[in-house]
LOPA-678923 format. One record per residue (C-alpha): residue in three letters; x, y, z. Coordinates in nm, 4 decimals. Example, Ala and Ser with C-alpha at 12.3 -4.5 7.8 and 13.67 -1.06 7.14 Angstrom:
2
{lumdren=Ala | xx=1.2300 | yy=-0.4500 | zz=0.7800}
{lumdren=Ser | xx=1.3670 | yy=-0.1060 | zz=0.7140}
# end
This chain:
228
{lumdren=Unk | xx=12.9769 | yy=13.4641 | zz=14.8688}
{lumdren=Unk | xx=12.8694 | yy=13.6082 | zz=15.2032}
{lumdren=Unk | xx=12.5430 | yy=13.6212 | zz=15.3961}
{lumdren=Unk | xx=12.3542 | yy=13.9305 | zz=15.5157}
{lumdren=Unk | xx=12.0508 | yy=13.9364 | zz=15.7407}
{lumdren=Unk | xx=11.7613 | yy=14.1775 | zz=15.6966}
{lumdren=Unk | xx=11.4698 | yy=14.1151 | zz=15.9310}
{lumdren=Unk | xx=11.3432 | yy=13.7643 | zz=15.8544}
{lumdren=Unk | xx=11.4739 | yy=13.7526 | zz=15.4984}
{lumdren=Unk | xx=11.8257 | yy=13.6297 | zz=15.4242}
{lumdren=Unk | xx=12.0296 | yy=13.7445 | zz=15.1248}
{lumdren=Unk | xx=12.3327 | yy=13.6149 | zz=14.9429}
{lumdren=Unk | xx=12.5664 | yy=13.8643 | zz=14.7800}
{lumdren=Unk | xx=12.8175 | yy=13.8151 | zz=14.5056}
{lumdren=Unk | xx=13.1031 | yy=14.0573 | zz=14.4364}
{lumdren=Unk | xx=13.2692 | yy=14.0824 | zz=14.0951}
{lumdren=Unk | xx=13.4937 | yy=14.3218 | zz=13.9072}
{lumdren=Unk | xx=13.4024 | yy=14.4436 | zz=13.5552}
{lumdren=Unk | xx=13.6008 | yy=14.7107 | zz=13.3655}
{lumdren=Unk | xx=13.7539 | yy=14.8339 | zz=13.6879}
{lumdren=Unk | xx=13.4161 | yy=14.8638 | zz=13.8622}
{lumdren=Unk | xx=13.3083 | yy=14.6644 | zz=14.1665}
{lumdren=Unk | xx=12.9650 | yy=14.5055 | zz=14.1147}
{lumdren=Unk | xx=12.7667 | yy=14.3682 | zz=14.4092}
{lumdren=Unk | xx=12.4617 | yy=14.1539 | zz=14.3405}
{lumdren=Unk | xx=12.2240 | yy=14.0490 | zz=14.6166}
{lumdren=Unk | xx=11.9574 | yy=13.7823 | zz=14.5871}
{lumdren=Unk | xx=11.7126 | yy=13.6777 | zz=14.8608}
{lumdren=Unk | xx=11.7341 | yy=13.3270 | zz=14.9929}
{lumdren=Unk | xx=11.3989 | yy=13.1542 | zz=14.9804}
{lumdren=Unk | xx=11.2339 | yy=13.0696 | zz=15.3104}
{lumdren=Unk | xx=10.8878 | yy=12.9573 | zz=15.4060}
{lumdren=Unk | xx=10.7647 | yy=13.3173 | zz=15.4507}
{lumdren=Unk | xx=10.8429 | yy=13.4249 | zz=15.0922}
{lumdren=Unk | xx=10.5430 | yy=13.4611 | zz=14.8585}
{lumdren=Unk | xx=10.6114 | yy=13.2335 | zz=14.5576}
{lumdren=Unk | xx=10.2684 | yy=13.1896 | zz=14.4023}
{lumdren=Unk | xx=10.3737 | yy=13.3703 | zz=14.0837}
{lumdren=Unk | xx=10.6604 | yy=13.1266 | zz=14.0334}
{lumdren=Unk | xx=10.4496 | yy=12.8122 | zz=14.0644}
{lumdren=Unk | xx=10.6950 | yy=12.6622 | zz=14.3134}
{lumdren=Unk | xx=10.6216 | yy=12.4559 | zz=14.6222}
{lumdren=Unk | xx=10.7370 | yy=12.5308 | zz=14.9759}
{lumdren=Unk | xx=10.8703 | yy=12.1800 | zz=15.0212}
{lumdren=Unk | xx=11.1209 | yy=12.2497 | zz=14.7441}
{lumdren=Unk | xx=11.2851 | yy=12.5428 | zz=14.9271}
{lumdren=Unk | xx=11.5462 | yy=12.3392 | zz=15.1044}
{lumdren=Unk | xx=11.6869 | yy=12.2209 | zz=14.7725}
{lumdren=Unk | xx=11.7632 | yy=12.5701 | zz=14.6370}
{lumdren=Unk | xx=11.9401 | yy=12.8800 | zz=14.7578}
{lumdren=Unk | xx=11.7636 | yy=13.1695 | zz=14.5882}
{lumdren=Unk | xx=11.4722 | yy=13.2951 | zz=14.3825}
{lumdren=Unk | xx=11.7077 | yy=13.3307 | zz=14.0856}
{lumdren=Unk | xx=11.7959 | yy=12.9660 | zz=14.1117}
{lumdren=Unk | xx=11.4276 | yy=12.8722 | zz=14.1179}
{lumdren=Unk | xx=11.3539 | yy=13.0937 | zz=13.8210}
{lumdren=Unk | xx=11.6567 | yy=12.9589 | zz=13.6327}
{lumdren=Unk | xx=11.5481 | yy=12.6016 | zz=13.6935}
{lumdren=Unk | xx=11.1904 | yy=12.6811 | zz=13.6027}
{lumdren=Unk | xx=11.2897 | yy=12.8555 | zz=13.2772}
{lumdren=Unk | xx=11.5359 | yy=12.5811 | zz=13.1935}
{lumdren=Unk | xx=11.2690 | yy=12.3192 | zz=13.2569}
{lumdren=Unk | xx=11.0148 | yy=12.5047 | zz=13.0414}
{lumdren=Unk | xx=11.2736 | yy=12.5453 | zz=12.7660}
{lumdren=Unk | xx=11.3674 | yy=12.1802 | zz=12.7866}
{lumdren=Unk | xx=11.0017 | yy=12.0866 | zz=12.7608}
{lumdren=Unk | xx=10.9625 | yy=12.3066 | zz=12.4519}
{lumdren=Unk | xx=11.2764 | yy=12.1621 | zz=12.2954}
{lumdren=Unk | xx=11.1610 | yy=11.8103 | zz=12.3832}
{lumdren=Unk | xx=10.8246 | yy=11.8787 | zz=12.2184}
{lumdren=Unk | xx=10.9979 | yy=12.0115 | zz=11.9077}
{lumdren=Unk | xx=11.2257 | yy=11.7082 | zz=11.8972}
{lumdren=Unk | xx=10.9276 | yy=11.4789 | zz=11.9522}
{lumdren=Unk | xx=10.7395 | yy=11.6486 | zz=11.6681}
{lumdren=Unk | xx=11.0399 | yy=11.6007 | zz=11.4404}
{lumdren=Unk | xx=11.0716 | yy=11.2372 | zz=11.5466}
{lumdren=Unk | xx=10.6988 | yy=11.1849 | zz=11.4898}
{lumdren=Unk | xx=10.7260 | yy=11.3445 | zz=11.1452}
{lumdren=Unk | xx=11.0267 | yy=11.1291 | zz=11.0566}
{lumdren=Unk | xx=10.8436 | yy=10.8258 | zz=11.1926}
{lumdren=Unk | xx=10.5494 | yy=10.8944 | zz=10.9611}
{lumdren=Unk | xx=10.7876 | yy=10.9389 | zz=10.6680}
{lumdren=Unk | xx=10.9570 | yy=10.6115 | zz=10.7609}
{lumdren=Unk | xx=10.6214 | yy=10.4335 | zz=10.7823}
{lumdren=Unk | xx=10.5310 | yy=10.5609 | zz=10.4349}
{lumdren=Unk | xx=10.8710 | yy=10.4487 | zz=10.3038}
{lumdren=Unk | xx=10.8249 | yy=10.1038 | zz=10.4609}
{lumdren=Unk | xx=10.4787 | yy=10.0772 | zz=10.3021}
{lumdren=Unk | xx=10.6260 | yy=10.1742 | zz=9.9643}
{lumdren=Unk | xx=10.9050 | yy=9.9167 | zz=10.0034}
{lumdren=Unk | xx=10.6507 | yy=9.6512 | zz=10.1022}
{lumdren=Unk | xx=10.4458 | yy=9.7368 | zz=9.7936}
{lumdren=Unk | xx=10.7581 | yy=9.7183 | zz=9.5755}
{lumdren=Unk | xx=10.8434 | yy=9.3841 | zz=9.7338}
{lumdren=Unk | xx=10.4959 | yy=9.2499 | zz=9.6529}
{lumdren=Unk | xx=10.5270 | yy=9.3757 | zz=9.2958}
{lumdren=Unk | xx=10.8722 | yy=9.2162 | zz=9.2658}
{lumdren=Unk | xx=10.7429 | yy=8.8844 | zz=9.3997}
{lumdren=Unk | xx=10.4529 | yy=8.8904 | zz=9.1519}
{lumdren=Unk | xx=10.6922 | yy=8.9852 | zz=8.8718}
{lumdren=Unk | xx=10.9252 | yy=8.6979 | zz=8.9624}
{lumdren=Unk | xx=10.6281 | yy=8.4611 | zz=8.9684}
{lumdren=Unk | xx=10.5220 | yy=8.5749 | zz=8.6202}
{lumdren=Unk | xx=10.8798 | yy=8.5449 | zz=8.4930}
{lumdren=Unk | xx=10.9086 | yy=8.1931 | zz=8.6359}
{lumdren=Unk | xx=10.5744 | yy=8.0974 | zz=8.4812}
{lumdren=Unk | xx=10.6900 | yy=8.2300 | zz=8.1441}
{lumdren=Unk | xx=11.0234 | yy=8.0511 | zz=8.1795}
{lumdren=Unk | xx=10.8482 | yy=7.7229 | zz=8.2517}
{lumdren=Unk | xx=10.6071 | yy=7.7821 | zz=7.9644}
{lumdren=Unk | xx=10.8811 | yy=7.8474 | zz=7.7083}
{lumdren=Unk | xx=11.1035 | yy=7.5723 | zz=7.8511}
{lumdren=Unk | xx=10.8211 | yy=7.3254 | zz=7.8066}
{lumdren=Unk | xx=10.7730 | yy=7.4369 | zz=7.4474}
{lumdren=Unk | xx=11.1458 | yy=7.4225 | zz=7.3678}
{lumdren=Unk | xx=11.1842 | yy=7.0876 | zz=7.5403}
{lumdren=Unk | xx=10.9228 | yy=6.9396 | zz=7.3082}
{lumdren=Unk | xx=11.0730 | yy=7.0717 | zz=6.9838}
{lumdren=Unk | xx=11.2029 | yy=6.7826 | zz=6.7686}
{lumdren=Unk | xx=11.5372 | yy=6.9617 | zz=6.7231}
{lumdren=Unk | xx=11.8454 | yy=7.0292 | zz=6.9339}
{lumdren=Unk | xx=11.8127 | yy=7.3721 | zz=7.0984}
{lumdren=Unk | xx=12.0658 | yy=7.5393 | zz=7.3249}
{lumdren=Unk | xx=12.1209 | yy=7.8925 | zz=7.4550}
{lumdren=Unk | xx=12.4744 | yy=8.0131 | zz=7.5323}
{lumdren=Unk | xx=12.6187 | yy=8.3085 | zz=7.7181}
{lumdren=Unk | xx=12.8628 | yy=8.5322 | zz=7.5316}
{lumdren=Unk | xx=13.1530 | yy=8.3369 | zz=7.6853}
{lumdren=Unk | xx=13.0143 | yy=8.0121 | zz=7.5380}
{lumdren=Unk | xx=12.8583 | yy=7.8629 | zz=7.8494}
{lumdren=Unk | xx=12.5302 | yy=7.6744 | zz=7.8366}
{lumdren=Unk | xx=12.2353 | yy=7.8679 | zz=7.9735}
{lumdren=Unk | xx=11.9747 | yy=7.6223 | zz=7.8470}
{lumdren=Unk | xx=11.9625 | yy=7.2997 | zz=7.6506}
{lumdren=Unk | xx=11.6452 | yy=7.1109 | zz=7.5664}
{lumdren=Unk | xx=11.5691 | yy=6.7426 | zz=7.6147}
{lumdren=Unk | xx=11.6247 | yy=6.6664 | zz=7.2490}
{lumdren=Unk | xx=11.9726 | yy=6.8198 | zz=7.2658}
{lumdren=Unk | xx=12.0761 | yy=6.6199 | zz=7.5735}
{lumdren=Unk | xx=11.8389 | yy=6.3396 | zz=7.6644}
{lumdren=Unk | xx=12.0029 | yy=6.2466 | zz=7.9944}
{lumdren=Unk | xx=11.8481 | yy=6.4798 | zz=8.2547}
{lumdren=Unk | xx=12.1460 | yy=6.4572 | zz=8.4931}
{lumdren=Unk | xx=12.3906 | yy=6.5543 | zz=8.2175}
{lumdren=Unk | xx=12.1545 | yy=6.8265 | zz=8.0944}
{lumdren=Unk | xx=12.1501 | yy=6.9865 | zz=8.4417}
{lumdren=Unk | xx=12.5266 | yy=6.9366 | zz=8.4745}
{lumdren=Unk | xx=12.5927 | yy=7.1336 | zz=8.1544}
{lumdren=Unk | xx=12.4198 | yy=7.4534 | zz=8.2708}
{lumdren=Unk | xx=12.6953 | yy=7.7086 | zz=8.3285}
{lumdren=Unk | xx=12.9551 | yy=7.4823 | zz=8.1672}
{lumdren=Unk | xx=13.1202 | yy=7.4522 | zz=7.8250}
{lumdren=Unk | xx=13.1706 | yy=7.1882 | zz=7.5576}
{lumdren=Unk | xx=13.5138 | yy=7.1207 | zz=7.7087}
{lumdren=Unk | xx=13.3409 | yy=7.0166 | zz=8.0326}
{lumdren=Unk | xx=13.1181 | yy=6.7867 | zz=7.8259}
{lumdren=Unk | xx=13.4259 | yy=6.6279 | zz=7.6679}
{lumdren=Unk | xx=13.5793 | yy=6.5779 | zz=8.0120}
{lumdren=Unk | xx=13.2566 | yy=6.4201 | zz=8.1338}
{lumdren=Unk | xx=13.2468 | yy=6.1818 | zz=7.8367}
{lumdren=Unk | xx=13.6247 | yy=6.1308 | zz=7.8494}
{lumdren=Unk | xx=13.6752 | yy=6.2217 | zz=7.4834}
{lumdren=Unk | xx=13.9297 | yy=6.4478 | zz=7.3151}
{lumdren=Unk | xx=13.8688 | yy=6.8196 | zz=7.2653}
{lumdren=Unk | xx=13.8307 | yy=6.8128 | zz=6.8856}
{lumdren=Unk | xx=13.4532 | yy=6.8699 | zz=6.8981}
{lumdren=Unk | xx=13.4878 | yy=7.1452 | zz=7.1626}
{lumdren=Unk | xx=13.7668 | yy=7.3172 | zz=6.9689}
{lumdren=Unk | xx=13.5575 | yy=7.3205 | zz=6.6492}
{lumdren=Unk | xx=13.2498 | yy=7.4616 | zz=6.8219}
{lumdren=Unk | xx=13.4569 | yy=7.7205 | zz=7.0094}
{lumdren=Unk | xx=13.6061 | yy=7.8468 | zz=6.6817}
{lumdren=Unk | xx=13.2624 | yy=7.8735 | zz=6.5204}
{lumdren=Unk | xx=13.1183 | yy=8.0441 | zz=6.8293}
{lumdren=Unk | xx=13.4026 | yy=8.2976 | zz=6.8335}
{lumdren=Unk | xx=13.3371 | yy=8.3805 | zz=6.4686}
{lumdren=Unk | xx=12.9660 | yy=8.4434 | zz=6.5357}
{lumdren=Unk | xx=13.0562 | yy=8.6761 | zz=6.8257}
{lumdren=Unk | xx=13.3143 | yy=8.8626 | zz=6.6162}
{lumdren=Unk | xx=13.0947 | yy=8.9085 | zz=6.3073}
{lumdren=Unk | xx=12.7555 | yy=8.9298 | zz=6.4791}
{lumdren=Unk | xx=12.6073 | yy=8.7054 | zz=6.2098}
{lumdren=Unk | xx=12.4462 | yy=8.3627 | zz=6.2016}
{lumdren=Unk | xx=12.6578 | yy=8.0662 | zz=6.0998}
{lumdren=Unk | xx=12.5602 | yy=7.7216 | zz=5.9690}
{lumdren=Unk | xx=12.7608 | yy=7.4001 | zz=5.9432}
{lumdren=Unk | xx=12.7192 | yy=7.0246 | zz=5.9372}
{lumdren=Unk | xx=12.8248 | yy=6.7748 | zz=6.2038}
{lumdren=Unk | xx=12.8577 | yy=6.4051 | zz=6.1330}
{lumdren=Unk | xx=12.8690 | yy=6.1120 | zz=6.3749}
{lumdren=Unk | xx=12.9335 | yy=5.7409 | zz=6.3389}
{lumdren=Unk | xx=12.6673 | yy=5.5418 | zz=6.5192}
{lumdren=Unk | xx=12.7338 | yy=5.2055 | zz=6.6912}
{lumdren=Unk | xx=12.5998 | yy=5.0252 | zz=6.3802}
{lumdren=Unk | xx=12.8632 | yy=5.2110 | zz=6.1701}
{lumdren=Unk | xx=12.6033 | yy=5.4269 | zz=5.9974}
{lumdren=Unk | xx=12.6648 | yy=5.7986 | zz=5.9605}
{lumdren=Unk | xx=12.4440 | yy=6.0566 | zz=6.1316}
{lumdren=Unk | xx=12.4425 | yy=6.4107 | zz=5.9902}
{lumdren=Unk | xx=12.3143 | yy=6.7127 | zz=6.1844}
{lumdren=Unk | xx=12.2690 | yy=7.0560 | zz=6.0332}
{lumdren=Unk | xx=12.3593 | yy=7.3121 | zz=6.3020}
{lumdren=Unk | xx=12.3207 | yy=7.6881 | zz=6.3292}
{lumdren=Unk | xx=12.4379 | yy=7.9535 | zz=6.5738}
{lumdren=Unk | xx=12.2520 | yy=8.2846 | zz=6.5768}
{lumdren=Unk | xx=12.3207 | yy=8.5938 | zz=6.7899}
{lumdren=Unk | xx=12.0403 | yy=8.7417 | zz=7.0046}
{lumdren=Unk | xx=12.0654 | yy=9.1224 | zz=7.0076}
{lumdren=Unk | xx=11.9230 | yy=9.3791 | zz=7.2497}
{lumdren=Unk | xx=11.7685 | yy=9.7126 | zz=7.1473}
{lumdren=Unk | xx=12.1166 | yy=9.8686 | zz=7.1204}
{lumdren=Unk | xx=12.2348 | yy=9.5998 | zz=6.8798}
{lumdren=Unk | xx=12.4570 | yy=9.4336 | zz=7.1395}
{lumdren=Unk | xx=12.4857 | yy=9.0548 | zz=7.1595}
{lumdren=Unk | xx=12.3072 | yy=8.9251 | zz=7.4685}
{lumdren=Unk | xx=12.3351 | yy=8.5544 | zz=7.4028}
{lumdren=Unk | xx=12.3728 | yy=8.2965 | zz=7.1281}
{lumdren=Unk | xx=12.1057 | yy=8.0456 | zz=7.0253}
{lumdren=Unk | xx=12.2156 | yy=7.7187 | zz=6.8722}
{lumdren=Unk | xx=11.9967 | yy=7.4554 | zz=6.7132}
{lumdren=Unk | xx=12.0380 | yy=7.1516 | zz=6.4964}
{lumdren=Unk | xx=11.8264 | yy=6.9068 | zz=6.3023}
{lumdren=Unk | xx=11.9020 | yy=6.5668 | zz=6.1535}
{lumdren=Unk | xx=11.9994 | yy=6.5918 | zz=5.7882}
{lumdren=Unk | xx=11.9860 | yy=6.3368 | zz=5.5102}
{lumdren=Unk | xx=12.2592 | yy=6.0809 | zz=5.4728}
{lumdren=Unk | xx=12.5016 | yy=6.1488 | zz=5.1878}
{lumdren=Unk | xx=12.4772 | yy=5.9137 | zz=4.8923}
# end
């Protein structure tokens, strides 16, 4: 770059070579006497820039940046509104889920109360033969009843410190119900402390979903008559 002086106006020239031709470009250097009203620039800003082209470049760049910023802001605002709508939808779904869980819990308590007052042993098992529910008549001790949820008859035998004969028998019957998908009945007998025999008629029945698949197994038993 080199300077040239013409009256009171200074110029800066640039020399470049393009396709074998020498190109000289001159641009006036802004001073306080230059009319800049059309460029919306202030005289106090002159000292920070070298030429009109620089001013115009900065002005255009600034205007473009403002436009781009507005476009970005509009996009952000639009996305923000979409996000707010999504949050409102999620909050509504959460409320519906909470209400649904409340209704389910109320129904569970309702049916549990009914089943707990049936005068028969009632239990619900998962397909791997773990207790999902057992009523008060089935296991009278509340602590043991809670302990058995998620456990098997083998755990019950361990708790009572008895052999696995009862658990093995029930496991075999349970496996048969799962394999055949049919209900099964049998009779259990117990010797009471007074040496009398107690007979219980038991039944396992599969609970099927709409596709005919086994969801769980329901077991129940009632006291039978003593054999003569």
